C-alpha positions in Angstrom: 3.7 -71.9 -12.6 0.4 -72.9 -11.0 2.1 -73.1 -7.6 3.5 -69.6 -8.0 0.2 -68.2 -9.0 -1.5 -69.8 -6.0 1.1 -68.3 -3.7 0.5 -64.8 -5.1 -3.3 -65.2 -4.8 -2.9 -66.4 -1.2 -0.8 -63.3 -0.3 -3.3 -61.0 -1.9 -6.1 -62.7 0.1 -4.2 -62.4 3.3 -3.3 -58.7 2.8 -7.0 -58.0 2.0 -8.3 -59.5 5.2 -5.5 -58.8 7.7 -5.1 -55.4 9.6 -2.5 -53.2 8.0 -0.9 -52.9 11.4 0.6 -56.4 11.0 2.8 -55.1 8.2 5.5 -52.4 8.2 3.5 -50.2 5.8 3.2 -46.3 6.2 -0.3 -45.1 5.8 -0.8 -42.6 2.9 -2.4 -39.2 3.2 -6.1 -39.2 4.3 -8.8 -37.0 2.9 -11.7 -35.2 4.6 -13.8 -32.8 2.6 -11.6 -30.3 0.8 -8.5 -31.3 2.7 -5.8 -33.9 2.3 -3.8 -34.4 5.5 -1.1 -36.6 7.1 -0.9 -37.7 10.7 2.4 -37.9 12.6 2.7 -38.4 16.4 -1.1 -38.0 16.7 -1.1 -34.6 15.0 -2.5 -33.7 11.6 -0.8 -31.6 8.9 -2.9 -30.2 6.1 -0.9 -31.0 3.0 -3.4 -30.0 0.2 -6.7 -28.2 -0.2 -9.0 -28.8 -3.2 -8.6 -25.7 -5.3 -12.4 -25.5 -5.8 -12.7 -24.2 -2.2 -14.2 -20.7 -2.2 -15.5 -17.8 -0.1 -15.0 -17.5 3.6 -13.3 -20.5 5.1 -12.7 -21.6 8.7 -10.0 -24.3 8.8 -11.1 -27.2 11.0 -9.3 -27.7 14.3 -9.3 -31.4 13.8 -9.3 -33.9 10.9 -10.0 -37.6 11.3 -10.1 -37.1 15.1 -6.5 -35.6 15.1 -5.8 -32.0 16.0 -4.6 -29.9 13.1 -1.3 -28.4 14.2 0.3 -27.5 10.9 -0.6 -26.1 7.5 2.0 -27.6 5.2 4.0 -26.2 2.3 1.9 -25.2 -0.7 -1.3 -26.5 1.2 -3.6 -23.8 -0.2 -1.6 -23.2 -3.3 -3.7 -21.5 -6.1 -6.9 -21.6 -4.1 -7.9 -18.6 -6.2 -11.5 -18.4 -5.0 -10.6 -18.3 -1.3 -11.7 -14.9 0.1 -11.0 -15.0 3.8 -9.6 -17.6 6.2 -9.6 -18.2 9.9 -6.8 -20.4 11.2 -7.7 -22.3 14.4 -5.9 -22.1 17.7 -4.6 -25.6 17.3 -2.2 -24.6 14.5 1.4 -23.8 15.5 3.0 -23.5 12.1 2.3 -22.3 8.5 4.5 -23.7 5.8 6.3 -22.2 2.9 4.0 -20.8 0.2 1.0 -22.2 2.2 -1.3 -19.6 0.6 0.7 -19.0 -2.5 -1.3 -17.3 -5.3 -4.6 -17.0 -3.4 -5.5 -14.1 -5.6 -8.8 -13.2 -3.9 -7.9 -13.7 -0.3 -8.7 -10.4 1.4 -8.2 -11.3 5.1 -6.5 -13.9 7.2 -6.8 -14.4 11.0 -3.6 -15.9 12.5 -4.0 -17.0 16.1 -1.4 -16.5 18.9 -0.7 -20.3 18.8 1.2 -19.9 15.5 5.0 -19.6 16.2 6.3 -19.9 12.6 5.2 -18.7 9.2 7.2 -20.1 6.2 8.9 -18.2 3.4 6.5 -16.7 0.8 3.6 -18.0 2.8 1.3 -15.3 1.3 3.2 -14.7 -1.9 1.1 -12.9 -4.5 -2.1 -12.7 -2.4 -2.8 -9.5 -4.2 -6.2 -8.9 -2.6 -5.0 -9.2 1.0 -5.6 -5.8 2.6 -4.5 -6.1 6.2 -2.9 -8.6 8.5 -2.0 -8.7 12.1 1.0 -10.8 13.0 0.7 -12.4 16.5 3.2 -11.8 19.4 4.1 -15.5 19.1 6.0 -14.8 15.9 9.7 -14.0 16.2 10.7 -14.0 12.5 9.1 -12.9 9.3 10.7 -15.1 6.6 11.9 -14.3 3.1 9.1 -13.0 0.8 6.3 -13.7 3.3 4.0 -11.0 1.9 5.8 -10.4 -1.4 3.6 -8.9 -4.1 0.6 -8.4 -1.9 -0.3 -5.4 -3.9 -3.3 -4.3 -1.9 -1.8 -4.7 1.6 -2.4 -1.3 3.2 -1.4 -2.0 6.8 0.5 -4.5 8.7 1.1 -4.8 12.4 4.5 -6.3 13.3 4.8 -7.1 17.0 7.9 -6.3 19.1 8.5 -10.0 19.4 9.8 -10.0 15.8 13.6 -9.9 15.8 14.2 -10.5 12.0 12.5 -9.6 8.8 13.7 -11.6 5.7 14.6 -10.5 2.3 11.8 -9.1 0.1 9.3 -9.8 3.0 7.2 -6.9 1.8 8.5 -6.6 -1.8 6.1 -4.7 -4.0 3.4 -4.2 -1.4 2.5 -1.2 -3.5 -0.4 0.0 -1.4 1.4 -0.2 2.0 1.2 3.3 3.4 2.9 2.8 6.8 4.8 0.2 8.8 6.5 0.2 12.2 9.7 -1.7 12.3 10.1 -3.4 15.7 12.8 -2.2 18.1 14.6 -5.6 18.1 15.4 -5.6 14.4 19.1 -5.3 13.7 19.2 -5.3 9.9 16.9 -4.3 7.0 17.5 -7.1 4.5 17.8 -7.0 0.7 14.6 -5.8 -1.0 12.5 -5.9 2.2 10.4 -2.9 1.2 11.4 -2.5 -2.4 8.5 -1.3 -4.6 6.3 -0.1 -1.7 5.4 2.9 -3.8 2.8 4.4 -1.4 5.0 4.2 1.7 5.4 7.9 2.7 7.6 7.8 5.8 9.5 5.3 7.9 11.6 5.3 11.1 14.4 2.8 11.4 14.8 1.9 15.0 18.0 2.3 17.0 19.8 -1.0 16.9 19.7 -1.5 13.2 23.2 -1.7 11.9 22.7 -2.3 8.2 20.3 -1.4 5.4 20.6 -3.9 2.6 20.7 -3.7 -1.1 17.4 -2.4 -2.7 15.9 -2.3 0.8 13.7 0.7 -0.1 14.2 1.0 -3.8 11.3 2.3 -5.9 9.4 3.7 -2.9 8.2 6.5 -5.1 6.3 8.4 -2.4 8.8 8.0 0.4 9.4 11.6 1.6 11.0 11.1 5.0 13.2 8.5 6.6 15.2 8.6 9.8 18.5 6.7 9.8 19.7 6.2 13.4 23.3 6.4 14.6 23.5 2.7 15.0 23.6 2.1 11.2 27.0 1.3 9.8 26.3 0.3 6.2 23.9 1.2 3.4 23.7 -1.2 0.5 23.6 -0.7 -3.3 20.4 0.8 -4.6 19.0 1.0 -1.0 17.1 4.2 -1.8 17.3 4.5 -5.5 14.3 5.7 -7.5 12.7 7.2 -4.4 11.7 10.2 -6.4 10.0 12.1 -3.5 12.9 11.6 -1.0 14.4 15.1 -1.3 16.7 14.9 1.7 18.4 12.4 4.1 20.7 12.8 7.0 23.6 10.4 7.0 24.8 9.8 10.5 28.5 9.7 11.3 28.3 6.0 12.3 27.9 5.0 8.6 31.2 3.5 7.4 30.0 2.1 4.0 27.6 3.4 1.3 27.0 1.2 -1.7 28.8 2.3 -4.9 25.8 1.4 -7.1 23.6 4.4 -6.4 22.5 3.8 -2.9 20.4 7.0 -3.3 18.6 8.6 -6.3 20.3 11.5 -7.8 17.5 13.9 -6.7 18.1 13.1 -3.0 20.0 15.8 -1.2 22.4 14.2 1.4 23.1 15.9 4.7 26.0 14.7 6.9 29.2 15.5 8.7 32.6 16.1 7.1 33.9 13.5 9.6 31.8 10.8 7.8 34.4 9.4 5.3 31.8 7.1 3.7 29.7 10.1 2.8 32.6 12.1 1.5 33.8 9.2 -0.7 30.2 8.6 -2.0 29.8 12.3 -2.8 33.0 12.3 -4.8 31.8 9.6 -7.3 28.0 10.3 -7.5 25.7 13.1 -8.6 24.0 13.8 -5.3 24.3 17.2 -3.8 25.8 17.1 -0.3 25.3 19.6 2.5 27.7 19.3 5.4 26.0 20.1 8.6 26.9 20.4 12.3 26.1 17.5 14.6 22.7 17.7 16.3 22.6 19.7 19.5 20.0 21.5 21.6 20.0 24.4 19.2 19.1 22.5 16.1 16.3 20.0 16.9 13.0 20.9 18.5 9.9 18.8 19.1 6.6 18.7 21.0 3.0 17.6 21.0 -0.1 19.4 19.8 -3.6 17.9 20.0 -3.3 14.2 19.0 -0.1 14.8 17.0 3.6 15.0 17.6 5.8 17.5 15.7 9.5 17.9 15.3 11.7 20.2 13.4 15.4 19.9 12.4 16.6 23.4 11.7 19.7 22.0 10.0 17.7 20.8 7.0 14.5 22.8 7.5 12.2 19.9 7.8 9.0 19.9 9.9 7.6 16.4 10.5 4.1 15.9 11.9 3.0 12.4 13.0 0.0 11.0 14.8 -3.6 9.9 14.4 -5.9 12.9 14.4 -6.4 16.4 13.1 -3.9 19.2 13.1 -5.9 21.6 15.2 -7.1 25.1 14.2 -4.7 28.0 15.0 -7.2 30.9 14.7 -6.8 31.8 18.3 -3.4 30.3 19.2 0.0 30.3 17.6 1.4 27.1 16.1 4.3 25.8 18.3 6.6 25.8 15.2 5.8 29.4 14.4 9.1 30.7 15.9 11.0 28.4 13.5 8.8 29.1 10.5 11.4 31.1 8.6 13.7 28.1 8.3 11.0 25.5 7.4 11.5 24.5 3.7 9.8 21.2 3.8 6.8 19.8 5.6 6.1 16.0 5.9 2.7 14.9 7.3 2.6 11.3 8.1 -0.3 8.9 7.3 -2.8 9.0 10.1 -3.2 12.8 10.3 -6.8 13.5 9.3 -7.0 17.2 8.6 -4.9 20.4 8.3 -6.3 23.1 10.6 -7.0 26.8 10.0 -3.8 28.8 9.6 -1.6 25.8 10.4 1.3 26.9 8.2 0.4 30.5 7.5 3.4 32.7 6.7 5.9 29.9 6.3 7.7 32.1 3.8 10.5 29.6 3.1 8.3 26.5 2.6 8.9 24.9 -0.8 7.2 21.6 -0.6 4.7 19.6 1.5 3.6 16.0 1.6 0.0 15.4 2.4 -1.1 11.8 3.0 -4.3 10.1 1.9 -5.6 10.1 5.4 -6.2 13.9 5.3 -9.8 14.9 4.3 -9.8 18.7 4.8 -7.5 21.7 4.5 -8.6 24.6 6.7 -8.9 28.4 6.1 -5.6 30.2 5.6 -3.7 26.9 5.9 -1.0 28.0 3.5 -1.6 31.7 3.3 1.5 33.7 2.3 3.6 30.6 1.7 5.2 32.5 -1.1 8.0 30.0 -1.8 5.7 27.0 -2.2 6.3 25.8 -5.7 4.2 22.6 -5.7 1.6 20.7 -3.7 -0.2 17.5 -4.3 -3.7 17.5 -2.8 -4.7 13.8 -2.3 -8.0 12.5 -3.6 -9.1 12.0 0.0 -9.5 15.7 0.5 -13.2 16.9 0.2 -12.8 20.4 1.6 -10.4 23.3 1.0 -11.0 26.4 3.1 -11.2 30.1 2.1 -7.8 31.8 1.6 -6.1 28.4 1.9 -3.5 29.4 -0.8 -3.8 33.2 -0.5 -0.6 34.8 -1.6 1.2 31.6 -2.7 2.9 33.5 -5.5 5.3 30.7 -6.5 2.6 28.1 -7.0 2.1 27.6 -10.8 -0.3 24.6 -11.0 -2.9 23.0 -8.7 -5.1 20.0 -9.0 -8.4 20.0 -7.2 -9.6 16.4 -6.6 -13.2 15.3 -7.4 -14.3 15.2 -3.8 -14.0 19.0 -3.4 -17.3 20.5 -4.3 -16.8 24.2 -3.3 -13.9 26.7 -4.0 -14.4 29.4 -1.4 -13.6 33.1 -1.4 -10.0 34.1 -1.8 -8.8 30.5 -1.9 -6.3 31.4 -4.7 -6.2 35.2 -4.4 -2.9 36.9 -5.0 -1.0 34.1 -6.7 0.5 33.4 -10.1 -1.2 30.0 -10.8 -1.2 29.4 -14.5 -3.1 26.1 -14.7 -5.8 24.7 -12.4 -7.3 21.2 -12.8 -10.9 20.7 -11.6 -12.1 17.1 -11.4 -15.5 17.7 -9.8 -18.0 18.3 -12.6 -20.4 20.2 -10.3 -17.8 22.2 -8.3 -19.1 25.6 -7.1 -16.9 28.6 -7.6 -17.3 31.5 -5.2 -17.5 34.8 -7.2 -14.2 35.9 -5.6 -12.3 32.7 -5.3 -9.1 34.2 -6.9 -9.1 32.7 -10.4 -8.8 35.2 -13.2 -9.0 35.6 -17.0 -5.2 35.1 -17.6 -5.3 31.5 -16.2 -6.3 28.2 -17.8 -8.9 26.0 -16.2 -9.0 22.3 -17.1 -12.3 20.6 -16.5 -15.0 18.4 -18.0 -16.9 19.6 -21.0 -20.3 20.8 -19.8 -19.1 21.2 -16.2 -19.4 24.2 -13.9 -15.6 24.7 -14.5 -16.3 25.4 -18.2 -19.2 27.7 -17.3 -17.0 29.6 -14.8 -14.1 29.9 -17.3 -16.5 31.5 -19.8 -17.8 33.8 -17.1 -14.4 35.3 -16.2 -12.9 35.0 -19.7 -10.3 32.4 -18.7 -9.0 29.7 -21.0 -10.7 26.3 -20.8 -9.4 22.9 -21.9 -11.1 19.6 -21.8 -9.4 17.8 -18.9 -9.8 14.4 -20.6 -7.2 15.5 -23.2 -4.5 15.4 -20.5 -5.9 13.0 -18.0 -5.1 9.3 -17.8 -7.4 7.2 -15.6 -5.9 5.4 -12.6 -8.4 2.6 -11.6 -8.7 1.3 -8.1 -9.9 -2.1 -7.0 -13.5 -1.0 -7.4 -12.8 0.1 -10.9 -13.2 3.8 -10.1 -10.7 6.3 -11.2 -8.8 7.6 -8.1 -8.5 11.1 -9.5 -11.7 11.9 -11.3 -14.2 9.4 -9.9 -15.1 8.0 -13.3 -16.5 4.4 -13.1 -14.7 2.0 -15.3 -17.1 -0.9 -15.2 -19.4 -2.8 -12.9 -18.1 -6.4 -12.4 -20.5 -8.7 -14.3 -22.0 -5.9 -16.5 -20.2 -7.3 -19.5 -22.4 -5.6 -22.1 -22.2 -2.2 -20.3 -26.0 -1.7 -20.2 -28.2 -1.3 -17.1 -26.0 -3.1 -14.6 -25.7 -6.9 -14.2 -28.7 -8.7 -15.7 -29.4 -12.1 -17.3 -28.7 -10.4 -20.6 -25.0 -10.2 -19.6 -24.9 -14.0 -19.3 -26.3 -14.2 -22.9 -23.8 -11.6 -24.1 -20.9 -13.5 -22.4 -22.0 -16.7 -24.1 -21.9 -15.0 -27.4 -18.5 -13.5 -26.5 -17.0 -16.9 -25.9 -17.7 -17.8 -29.5 -17.6 -14.4 -31.2 -15.2 -12.3 -29.2 -14.6 -9.8 -32.0 -18.3 -9.1 -32.4 -19.1 -9.2 -28.7 -16.1 -7.6 -26.8 -15.9 -7.2 -23.0 -13.7 -4.9 -21.0 -13.2 -7.0 -17.9 -12.0 -10.3 -16.5 -14.9 -12.8 -17.1 -13.5 -15.8 -15.3 -16.4 -15.7 -12.9 -16.2 -19.3 -11.7 -12.5 -19.0 -11.0 -11.4 -22.0 -13.0 -8.7 -20.1 -14.9 -10.6 -20.1 -18.2 -13.4 -18.0 -19.8 -16.0 -20.2 -21.5 -19.7 -21.0 -21.5 -19.4 -22.2 -17.9 -18.8 -18.6 -16.9 -21.9 -17.5 -18.7 -24.0 -20.1 -16.8 -22.3 -19.0 -13.5 -23.1 -15.4 -14.3 -26.7 -16.3 -15.0 -26.9 -18.1 -11.6 -25.4 -15.0 -10.0 -28.1 -12.7 -11.2 -30.7 -14.8 -9.3 -28.6 -16.1 -6.4 -25.8 -13.6 -5.8 -24.9 -14.9 -2.3 -24.5 -18.4 -3.5 -22.7 -17.4 -6.7 -20.5 -14.4 -5.9 -18.3 -12.7 -8.5 -15.2 -10.6 -7.9 
């Protein structure tokens, strides 16, 4: 027994003093600062990052003297206090779920050196607002940006040849996206739940649109399906409530039986398209059979910084671009000669204003889609559009010109967003509006704006809207009896501008002060007596306790060192 013990002790002693290289032992992961990493063939892969990392982070280009070439699977998993990250040029690959659940990550810089991004790499990074994918990427994998709720824009380079299933699933603030020309299929659920996506063009070359590809895109009003498409999957466009019409090309040979389109969507197509004929026989969509496009049915052109096109077969005018729709007080709009057949106008995101008289006397116009990029509506913009039944004026609009809706006799209800501070002369003259909703408490009403005693004005109690209603003898109703707040990321209502709360002002008095820290401390012990209306996990550890009260106290004196979000 003593001999065995002596042998064991001798081996321990030898191992402790001999270099590890004399034995066939693989070195375990090394650690440097926040990072755990592994080295293979002289290159380092980050395998784990301490979840206490916070703020703006620049990933080092080397660790332990080895170049960092890869960010491994789940490397930054649940780094919930990470706000922005810059990836160095040494990195060539980003692993699966590498930044999974980085709730507060708002921006990421991906260098051209990166050639692959793993599946669900940015899954549930719901604060991520924009991302540019480098030209070096050829494939966007499954769920890469899934549930990035605040992602508003994404640049996909032409180098990308495939976009995986659910790649942009429930990116609910995504307003526009350009699909590269080399894509051949739109996979299952790729853009499902992108409820703010207003229009999209599917490039020539795409042969299939997968199941649920665009389902629940509630604000999608326009989509172009090219002649290359052969199949449209189940539920592909279901619950797209704003999609009133779609042209089905003759190339389509298969349409999913399980409601590929919502029942409100009018389908246009050719009698020679057997897939459309069969679909129409078993579903509730109204179908209008049209002639094939020819030189007599489609017209297009350019005006100012914008492009326009009109398809006379379905009466749709589409305006795209990145600038204002110019004023037409001294010139005639190029679509004027087709105005009698225009029933629908779709303005794409990027257009910044609607010029004077832009759509005057479009007598057949029934609906229009105005994007959030538009800030002003000019004089006479919709004058004599007497078939216009509804219009949604986005909250971005701050100015509506005089006579803008003059003679819109079919318009029954209008909502004026809180940014509009003046209703000019004749804005609503000669119409049959029954209800008008005014969200600006100090909105000025011109004496002859076109509102009368037989209408009902909804506004805030004590506002100029209430005063004006009394002046003209119109009915008045407190708008808060019908209004439900929709809060944005800054806790401001997108419709009425009401502030929900200031982050850190847990007692709701005089902004963020040291008293809020004391209040929060009381809340952690007596939550019923000291309630709060916001998330108080200020230190980002996943719990609300006395540590958050201390952190909030530090924040009141050193906000840069102790940020809250």
